[in-house]
C-alpha positions as a Markdown table, in Angstrom:
| # | Residue | x | y | z |
|---|---|---|---|---|
| 1 | Met | -59.5 | -53.6 | -1.7 |
| 2 | Ala | -56.2 | -54.9 | -0.3 |
| 3 | Gly | -53.3 | -52.5 | -0.7 |
| 4 | Arg | -55.4 | -49.4 | -1.2 |
| 5 | Arg | -54.7 | -46.7 | 1.4 |
| 6 | Thr | -57.3 | -44.8 | 3.4 |
| 7 | Arg | -58.1 | -41.1 | 3.0 |
| 8 | Arg | -56.6 | -40.5 | 6.5 |
| 9 | Gln | -53.4 | -42.3 | 5.5 |
| 10 | Leu | -53.1 | -40.3 | 2.2 |
| 11 | Gly | -53.8 | -37.1 | 4.1 |
| 12 | Gly | -50.9 | -37.9 | 6.5 |
| 13 | Glu | -48.6 | -38.7 | 3.6 |
| 14 | Ile | -49.5 | -35.4 | 1.9 |
| 15 | Glu | -48.5 | -33.5 | 5.1 |
| 16 | Glu | -45.2 | -35.4 | 5.3 |
| 17 | Leu | -44.3 | -34.8 | 1.6 |
| 18 | Ala | -45.3 | -31.1 | 1.8 |
| 19 | Ala | -42.8 | -30.8 | 4.7 |
| 20 | Ala | -40.1 | -32.6 | 2.7 |
| 21 | Val | -40.6 | -30.2 | -0.2 |
| 22 | Ala | -40.6 | -27.1 | 2.0 |
| 23 | Thr | -37.7 | -28.0 | 4.4 |
| 24 | Pro | -34.5 | -28.1 | 2.3 |
| 25 | Gln | -33.3 | -24.5 | 2.3 |
| 26 | Leu | -31.6 | -23.0 | -0.7 |
| 27 | Ala | -28.8 | -20.6 | -0.1 |
| 28 | Arg | -30.1 | -17.1 | -0.5 |
| 29 | Val | -27.9 | -16.2 | -3.5 |
| 30 | Pro | -29.0 | -15.5 | -7.1 |
| 31 | Gly | -29.3 | -18.4 | -9.4 |
| 32 | Ser | -29.8 | -21.1 | -6.8 |
| 33 | His | -31.4 | -24.0 | -8.7 |
| 34 | His | -32.5 | -24.8 | -12.2 |
| 35 | Val | -34.7 | -27.9 | -12.8 |
| 36 | Val | -35.0 | -29.2 | -16.4 |
| 37 | Val | -37.9 | -31.4 | -17.2 |
| 38 | Val | -37.4 | -33.5 | -20.4 |
| 39 | Gly | -38.8 | -36.7 | -22.0 |
| 40 | Pro | -37.8 | -38.6 | -25.1 |
| 41 | Lys | -41.4 | -39.3 | -26.1 |
| 42 | Gly | -44.4 | -37.0 | -26.4 |
| 43 | Gly | -47.7 | -37.6 | -24.6 |
| 44 | Thr | -46.2 | -39.1 | -21.5 |
| 45 | Gly | -47.1 | -36.3 | -19.1 |
| 46 | Lys | -43.9 | -34.1 | -19.3 |
| 47 | Thr | -45.7 | -30.8 | -19.3 |
| 48 | Thr | -48.2 | -32.0 | -16.6 |
| 49 | Thr | -45.2 | -33.0 | -14.5 |
| 50 | Ala | -43.5 | -29.6 | -15.0 |
| 51 | Ala | -46.7 | -27.8 | -14.1 |
| 52 | Met | -47.4 | -29.8 | -11.0 |
| 53 | Leu | -43.8 | -29.6 | -9.8 |
| 54 | Ala | -43.9 | -25.8 | -10.2 |
| 55 | Met | -47.3 | -25.5 | -8.4 |
| 56 | Asn | -46.1 | -27.6 | -5.5 |
| 57 | Phe | -42.9 | -25.6 | -5.1 |
| 58 | Ala | -44.8 | -22.3 | -5.2 |
| 59 | Ala | -47.4 | -23.6 | -2.7 |
| 60 | Thr | -45.0 | -25.0 | -0.2 |
| 61 | Arg | -41.8 | -22.9 | -0.4 |
| 62 | Ser | -41.4 | -19.2 | 0.5 |
| 63 | Glu | -39.3 | -18.4 | -2.6 |
| 64 | Ile | -39.7 | -17.0 | -6.1 |
| 65 | Val | -40.5 | -20.0 | -8.4 |
| 66 | Ser | -40.6 | -19.6 | -12.2 |
| 67 | Val | -41.6 | -22.1 | -14.8 |
| 68 | Leu | -41.0 | -21.6 | -18.5 |
| 69 | Asp | -42.2 | -23.3 | -21.6 |
| 70 | Ala | -39.2 | -23.9 | -23.9 |
| 71 | Ser | -40.9 | -26.3 | -26.2 |
| 72 | His | -40.9 | -25.4 | -29.9 |
| 73 | Gln | -43.8 | -27.8 | -30.7 |
| 74 | Leu | -47.1 | -26.2 | -29.7 |
| 75 | Gly | -46.2 | -25.9 | -26.0 |
| 76 | Thr | -49.2 | -26.1 | -23.6 |
| 77 | Leu | -47.7 | -25.2 | -20.3 |
| 78 | Arg | -49.5 | -21.8 | -20.0 |
| 79 | Arg | -52.9 | -23.5 | -20.8 |
| 80 | Arg | -52.4 | -25.9 | -17.8 |
| 81 | Leu | -51.5 | -23.1 | -15.4 |
| 82 | Val | -53.1 | -19.8 | -16.4 |
| 83 | Pro | -56.9 | -19.1 | -16.8 |
| 84 | Ser | -57.8 | -18.4 | -20.4 |
| 85 | Val | -59.4 | -15.1 | -19.4 |
| 86 | Asn | -56.0 | -13.7 | -18.5 |
| 87 | Pro | -54.6 | -11.4 | -21.2 |
| 88 | Pro | -51.6 | -12.8 | -23.1 |
| 89 | Thr | -48.1 | -11.9 | -21.9 |
| 90 | Arg | -45.1 | -11.3 | -24.1 |
| 91 | Pro | -43.3 | -14.6 | -25.0 |
| 92 | Phe | -40.2 | -15.9 | -23.3 |
| 93 | Gln | -38.3 | -15.7 | -26.6 |
| 94 | Glu | -38.5 | -11.9 | -26.5 |
| 95 | Leu | -37.2 | -11.8 | -23.0 |
| 96 | Ala | -34.4 | -14.2 | -23.9 |
| 97 | Ala | -33.4 | -12.0 | -26.8 |
| 98 | Leu | -33.3 | -8.9 | -24.5 |
| 99 | Ala | -31.3 | -10.9 | -22.0 |
| 100 | Leu | -28.5 | -11.2 | -24.6 |
| 101 | Cys | -28.5 | -7.4 | -24.6 |
| 102 | Gly | -28.1 | -7.1 | -20.8 |
| 103 | Val | -31.7 | -6.7 | -19.6 |
| 104 | Thr | -32.0 | -5.8 | -15.9 |
| 105 | Pro | -33.1 | -8.9 | -13.9 |
| 106 | Glu | -35.8 | -7.1 | -11.8 |
| 107 | Trp | -39.4 | -8.3 | -11.7 |
| 108 | Ser | -40.6 | -4.8 | -12.7 |
| 109 | Thr | -38.7 | -5.3 | -16.0 |
| 110 | Leu | -39.8 | -8.9 | -16.4 |
| 111 | Ala | -43.5 | -8.2 | -15.6 |
| 112 | Pro | -44.7 | -8.0 | -19.3 |
| 113 | Tyr | -43.4 | -11.5 | -19.8 |
| 114 | Val | -44.8 | -13.2 | -16.7 |
| 115 | Asp | -48.2 | -14.5 | -15.5 |
| 116 | Val | -48.4 | -14.7 | -11.7 |
| 117 | Val | -50.8 | -17.5 | -10.6 |
| 118 | Arg | -51.0 | -18.5 | -6.9 |
| 119 | Gly | -47.5 | -17.0 | -6.5 |
| 120 | Leu | -46.0 | -18.9 | -9.4 |
| 121 | Arg | -44.3 | -17.1 | -12.3 |
| 122 | Val | -45.3 | -18.6 | -15.7 |
| 123 | Leu | -43.5 | -17.8 | -18.9 |
| 124 | Arg | -45.0 | -18.8 | -22.2 |
| 125 | Ser | -43.3 | -19.9 | -25.5 |
| 126 | Val | -44.0 | -18.9 | -29.1 |
| 127 | Ser | -45.2 | -22.2 | -30.4 |
| 128 | Ser | -44.1 | -23.4 | -33.8 |
| 129 | Ser | -45.6 | -26.2 | -35.9 |
| 130 | Thr | -42.4 | -26.6 | -37.8 |
| 131 | Glu | -39.2 | -28.4 | -36.8 |
| 132 | Ser | -37.3 | -25.1 | -36.6 |
| 133 | Pro | -36.8 | -23.9 | -33.0 |
| 134 | Cys | -38.1 | -20.4 | -32.2 |
| 135 | Leu | -35.4 | -20.1 | -29.5 |
| 136 | Thr | -31.6 | -20.4 | -30.0 |
| 137 | Pro | -29.5 | -22.1 | -27.4 |
| 138 | Lys | -27.7 | -18.8 | -26.5 |
| 139 | Glu | -31.1 | -17.0 | -26.1 |
| 140 | Tyr | -32.4 | -19.8 | -23.9 |
| 141 | Gln | -29.4 | -19.9 | -21.6 |
| 142 | Ala | -29.4 | -16.1 | -21.3 |
| 143 | Gly | -33.1 | -16.0 | -20.5 |
| 144 | Val | -32.7 | -18.7 | -17.9 |
| 145 | Ala | -29.8 | -16.8 | -16.3 |
| 146 | Val | -32.0 | -13.7 | -15.9 |
| 147 | Leu | -34.8 | -15.8 | -14.2 |
| 148 | Arg | -32.2 | -17.5 | -12.0 |
| 149 | Trp | -30.9 | -14.1 | -10.9 |
| 150 | Ala | -34.4 | -12.8 | -10.1 |
| 151 | Gly | -35.5 | -15.8 | -8.1 |
| 152 | Gln | -34.5 | -19.0 | -6.3 |
| 153 | Val | -36.0 | -21.8 | -8.4 |
| 154 | Val | -36.5 | -22.0 | -12.2 |
| 155 | Ile | -38.2 | -25.0 | -13.9 |
| 156 | Ser | -37.8 | -25.5 | -17.7 |
| 157 | Asp | -40.3 | -27.6 | -19.7 |
| 158 | Ile | -38.2 | -28.7 | -22.7 |
| 159 | Gly | -39.4 | -30.3 | -25.9 |
| 160 | Thr | -38.9 | -34.0 | -26.9 |
| 161 | Lys | -36.6 | -33.7 | -29.9 |
| 162 | Ala | -33.8 | -36.1 | -29.4 |
| 163 | Asn | -30.3 | -34.5 | -29.3 |
| 164 | Gly | -31.8 | -31.1 | -30.3 |
| 165 | Thr | -29.7 | -28.1 | -29.7 |
| 166 | Leu | -32.1 | -26.7 | -27.1 |
| 167 | Ile | -31.9 | -29.9 | -25.1 |
| 168 | Val | -28.1 | -29.7 | -25.1 |
| 169 | Ala | -28.3 | -26.1 | -23.9 |
| 170 | Ser | -30.7 | -27.0 | -21.1 |
| 171 | Leu | -28.5 | -29.8 | -19.9 |
| 172 | Glu | -25.5 | -27.5 | -19.8 |
| 173 | Cys | -27.2 | -25.2 | -17.4 |
| 174 | Ala | -29.3 | -27.7 | -15.4 |
| 175 | Asp | -28.8 | -28.5 | -11.7 |
| 176 | Thr | -31.4 | -31.2 | -11.5 |
| 177 | Leu | -32.8 | -33.3 | -14.4 |
| 178 | Val | -36.4 | -34.7 | -14.3 |
| 179 | Ile | -37.0 | -37.3 | -17.0 |
| 180 | Val | -40.6 | -38.1 | -17.7 |
| 181 | Thr | -41.8 | -41.3 | -19.3 |
| 182 | Asp | -44.8 | -43.7 | -19.0 |
| 183 | Ala | -45.2 | -47.3 | -18.3 |
| 184 | Ala | -45.5 | -48.5 | -21.9 |
| 185 | Val | -42.5 | -50.6 | -23.0 |
| 186 | Asp | -41.7 | -48.4 | -26.1 |
| 187 | Ala | -41.6 | -45.3 | -24.0 |
| 188 | Leu | -39.3 | -47.0 | -21.4 |
| 189 | Glu | -37.0 | -48.2 | -24.2 |
| 190 | Met | -36.7 | -44.6 | -25.5 |
| 191 | Thr | -36.0 | -43.4 | -21.9 |
| 192 | Ile | -33.3 | -46.0 | -21.4 |
| 193 | Glu | -31.7 | -44.9 | -24.7 |
| 194 | Met | -31.6 | -41.3 | -23.4 |
| 195 | Val | -30.5 | -42.1 | -19.9 |
| 196 | Ser | -27.7 | -44.5 | -21.0 |
| 197 | Ala | -26.4 | -42.1 | -23.6 |
| 198 | Leu | -26.3 | -39.2 | -21.1 |
| 199 | Ala | -24.6 | -41.5 | -18.6 |
| 200 | Gly | -21.8 | -42.1 | -21.3 |
| 201 | Glu | -22.7 | -45.8 | -22.0 |
| 202 | Pro | -25.3 | -45.7 | -24.8 |
| 203 | Leu | -27.5 | -48.8 | -25.4 |
| 204 | Ser | -30.7 | -49.5 | -27.2 |
| 205 | Tyr | -33.4 | -52.2 | -27.5 |
| 206 | Arg | -34.9 | -50.8 | -30.7 |
| 207 | Met | -34.1 | -51.4 | -34.4 |
| 208 | Asp | -34.1 | -47.7 | -35.2 |
| 209 | Pro | -33.0 | -45.8 | -32.1 |
| 210 | Asp | -32.8 | -42.0 | -31.8 |
| 211 | Asp | -29.4 | -40.5 | -32.4 |
| 212 | Trp | -27.9 | -39.6 | -29.0 |
| 213 | Ser | -24.3 | -40.0 | -30.3 |
| 214 | Gly | -23.5 | -36.3 | -29.8 |
| 215 | Leu | -24.3 | -36.6 | -26.1 |
| 216 | Gly | -22.8 | -40.0 | -25.3 |
| 217 | Asp | -19.4 | -38.8 | -24.2 |
| 218 | Gly | -20.2 | -38.9 | -20.5 |
| 219 | Arg | -20.2 | -35.2 | -19.8 |
| 220 | Phe | -23.7 | -35.4 | -18.3 |
| 221 | Ala | -23.1 | -38.5 | -16.3 |
| 222 | Ser | -23.2 | -36.7 | -12.9 |
| 223 | Leu | -26.5 | -35.1 | -14.0 |
| 224 | Ile | -27.9 | -38.6 | -14.6 |
| 225 | Glu | -26.7 | -39.9 | -11.3 |
| 226 | Gly | -28.8 | -37.2 | -9.5 |
| 227 | Ala | -31.8 | -37.4 | -12.0 |
| 228 | Ile | -35.4 | -38.1 | -11.0 |
| 229 | Val | -37.3 | -40.4 | -13.3 |
| 230 | Val | -41.1 | -39.9 | -13.3 |
| 231 | Val | -43.1 | -42.8 | -14.7 |
| 232 | Ser | -46.6 | -41.8 | -15.5 |
| 233 | Ser | -49.0 | -44.6 | -14.8 |
| 234 | Leu | -51.1 | -45.9 | -17.7 |
| 235 | Arg | -54.0 | -46.3 | -15.3 |
| 236 | Cys | -56.6 | -43.8 | -14.2 |
| 237 | Arg | -58.7 | -43.8 | -11.1 |
| 238 | Ser | -61.1 | -46.5 | -12.3 |
| 239 | Asp | -58.3 | -49.1 | -12.5 |
| 240 | Asp | -57.5 | -51.4 | -9.6 |
| 241 | Ser | -53.8 | -51.9 | -10.5 |
| 242 | Glu | -51.5 | -51.5 | -7.6 |
| 243 | Asp | -48.6 | -49.7 | -9.3 |
| 244 | Gly | -49.8 | -49.0 | -12.9 |
| 245 | Ile | -46.6 | -50.3 | -14.4 |
| 246 | Gly | -48.0 | -53.6 | -15.8 |
| 247 | Ser | -45.7 | -56.1 | -17.6 |
| 248 | Gly | -42.7 | -57.8 | -16.1 |
| 249 | Met | -40.5 | -56.3 | -18.9 |
| 250 | Ala | -41.7 | -52.8 | -18.0 |
| 251 | Thr | -41.0 | -53.5 | -14.3 |
| 252 | Ala | -37.4 | -54.6 | -15.2 |
| 253 | Met | -36.8 | -51.5 | -17.2 |
| 254 | Val | -38.1 | -49.2 | -14.3 |
| 255 | Asp | -35.7 | -51.1 | -12.0 |
| 256 | Trp | -32.8 | -50.4 | -14.4 |
| 257 | Leu | -33.6 | -46.7 | -14.3 |
| 258 | Arg | -33.8 | -46.8 | -10.6 |
| 259 | Val | -30.3 | -48.2 | -10.3 |
| 260 | Val | -28.7 | -45.8 | -12.8 |
| 261 | Cys | -30.4 | -42.8 | -11.4 |
| 262 | Gly | -29.6 | -43.5 | -7.8 |
| 263 | Gly | -33.0 | -44.8 | -6.8 |
| 264 | Ala | -35.0 | -41.7 | -7.7 |
| 265 | Val | -37.9 | -43.2 | -9.6 |
| 266 | Val | -41.4 | -41.9 | -8.8 |
| 267 | Val | -44.5 | -43.6 | -10.3 |
| 268 | Val | -47.2 | -41.0 | -10.7 |
| 269 | Lys | -50.7 | -42.3 | -10.4 |
| 270 | Gly | -53.1 | -41.7 | -13.3 |
| 271 | Asp | -55.7 | -38.9 | -12.8 |
| 272 | Asp | -58.8 | -38.3 | -14.8 |
| 273 | His | -58.7 | -34.5 | -14.3 |
| 274 | Leu | -55.0 | -34.2 | -15.3 |
| 275 | Ala | -55.7 | -36.4 | -18.3 |
| 276 | Glu | -58.1 | -33.8 | -19.7 |
| 277 | Gly | -55.1 | -31.6 | -20.6 |
| 278 | Asp | -56.7 | -28.3 | -19.6 |
| 279 | Leu | -56.3 | -25.9 | -16.7 |
| 280 | Ile | -55.2 | -27.7 | -13.6 |
| 281 | Asp | -57.5 | -27.4 | -10.5 |
| 282 | Leu | -55.7 | -28.8 | -7.5 |
| 283 | Glu | -59.1 | -29.3 | -5.8 |
| 284 | Lys | -60.1 | -31.8 | -8.5 |
| 285 | Leu | -57.1 | -34.0 | -8.1 |
| 286 | Gln | -57.4 | -37.5 | -6.6 |
| 287 | Leu | -55.6 | -37.8 | -3.3 |
| 288 | Glu | -53.2 | -40.6 | -4.7 |
| 289 | Ser | -52.3 | -38.4 | -7.6 |
| 290 | Ala | -51.7 | -35.4 | -5.4 |
| 291 | Val | -49.4 | -37.6 | -3.2 |
| 292 | Ser | -47.4 | -38.9 | -6.1 |
| 293 | His | -46.8 | -35.5 | -7.6 |
| 294 | Leu | -45.7 | -34.2 | -4.1 |
| 295 | Gly | -43.4 | -37.1 | -4.1 |
| 296 | Val | -41.7 | -35.8 | -7.3 |
| 297 | Ala | -41.3 | -32.4 | -5.7 |
| 298 | Ala | -39.9 | -33.9 | -2.5 |
| 299 | Ala | -37.4 | -35.9 | -4.6 |
| 300 | Val | -36.3 | -32.8 | -6.4 |
| 301 | Ala | -36.0 | -30.8 | -3.2 |
| 302 | Ala | -33.8 | -33.5 | -1.7 |
| 303 | Arg | -31.3 | -32.5 | -4.5 |
| 304 | Phe | -31.2 | -28.9 | -3.4 |
| 305 | Pro | -27.9 | -27.7 | -2.0 |
| 306 | Leu | -28.0 | -27.2 | 1.7 |
| 307 | Thr | -27.8 | -23.6 | 3.0 |
| 308 | Arg | -24.2 | -22.7 | 3.7 |
| 309 | Thr | -23.3 | -20.7 | 6.7 |
| 310 | Ile | -20.3 | -18.3 | 6.6 |
């Protein structure tokens, strides 16, 4: 089929992207980089994106990488990364509460709260079926500070509640923002609402938009300028679509996001294995899906501060 890349071409692109993820060197100081993964709509691949980003960093970078589930609505991050036979760890909420009391940021202290899978540190949440968060903003920020002190890269998977206190807390301590949406027009409309509000110029296409008024004062504009937008394709491997975006309206919205976020829009190809929502096995990914997720990691790594020499 015209436009489809060969396995050799995809293999070469994987090698180039892996090098792009591994090459940018963070300064060897505590608290180097915090990546926050958010999305205004559920079911668009936010947790999958956070999991794949963390796995790619852990696989390609010789640094301590941690990923935490900070969602209060039945978070599934641990299920995507940790085999079900592993015994349960203590939840991140307990570590965060201890952090407010001055817990020592050493991995021997943190061990009861961490699964280590293929070199990646995974911290689970206490899921709640209610609207009440299990984690306060101060606890979250204190817990992240401990993880940042103990390693080089921390990735937070944040819930989707618009303008929630935890989202505000995560934005306040984020270095890079990854915004996940999909190619459906309604999801893109919600994403434009979120991005425009955080940029300080709120706009909406919907009759009943989410309330982002508390964040529309422009204080997160610089974060948006360096944000990466991940558009999860609606197509899986059986589809012959070239880009998976679909309608002209959706394409125009993605172009708008590309302009506002400085060109950092990555379209992630659909993948039948990832769509199952269970434990991720990298060997079962399609090559095009693996390439696109490595592209997300490379885009984030390009935002890392360069190593400073003294």
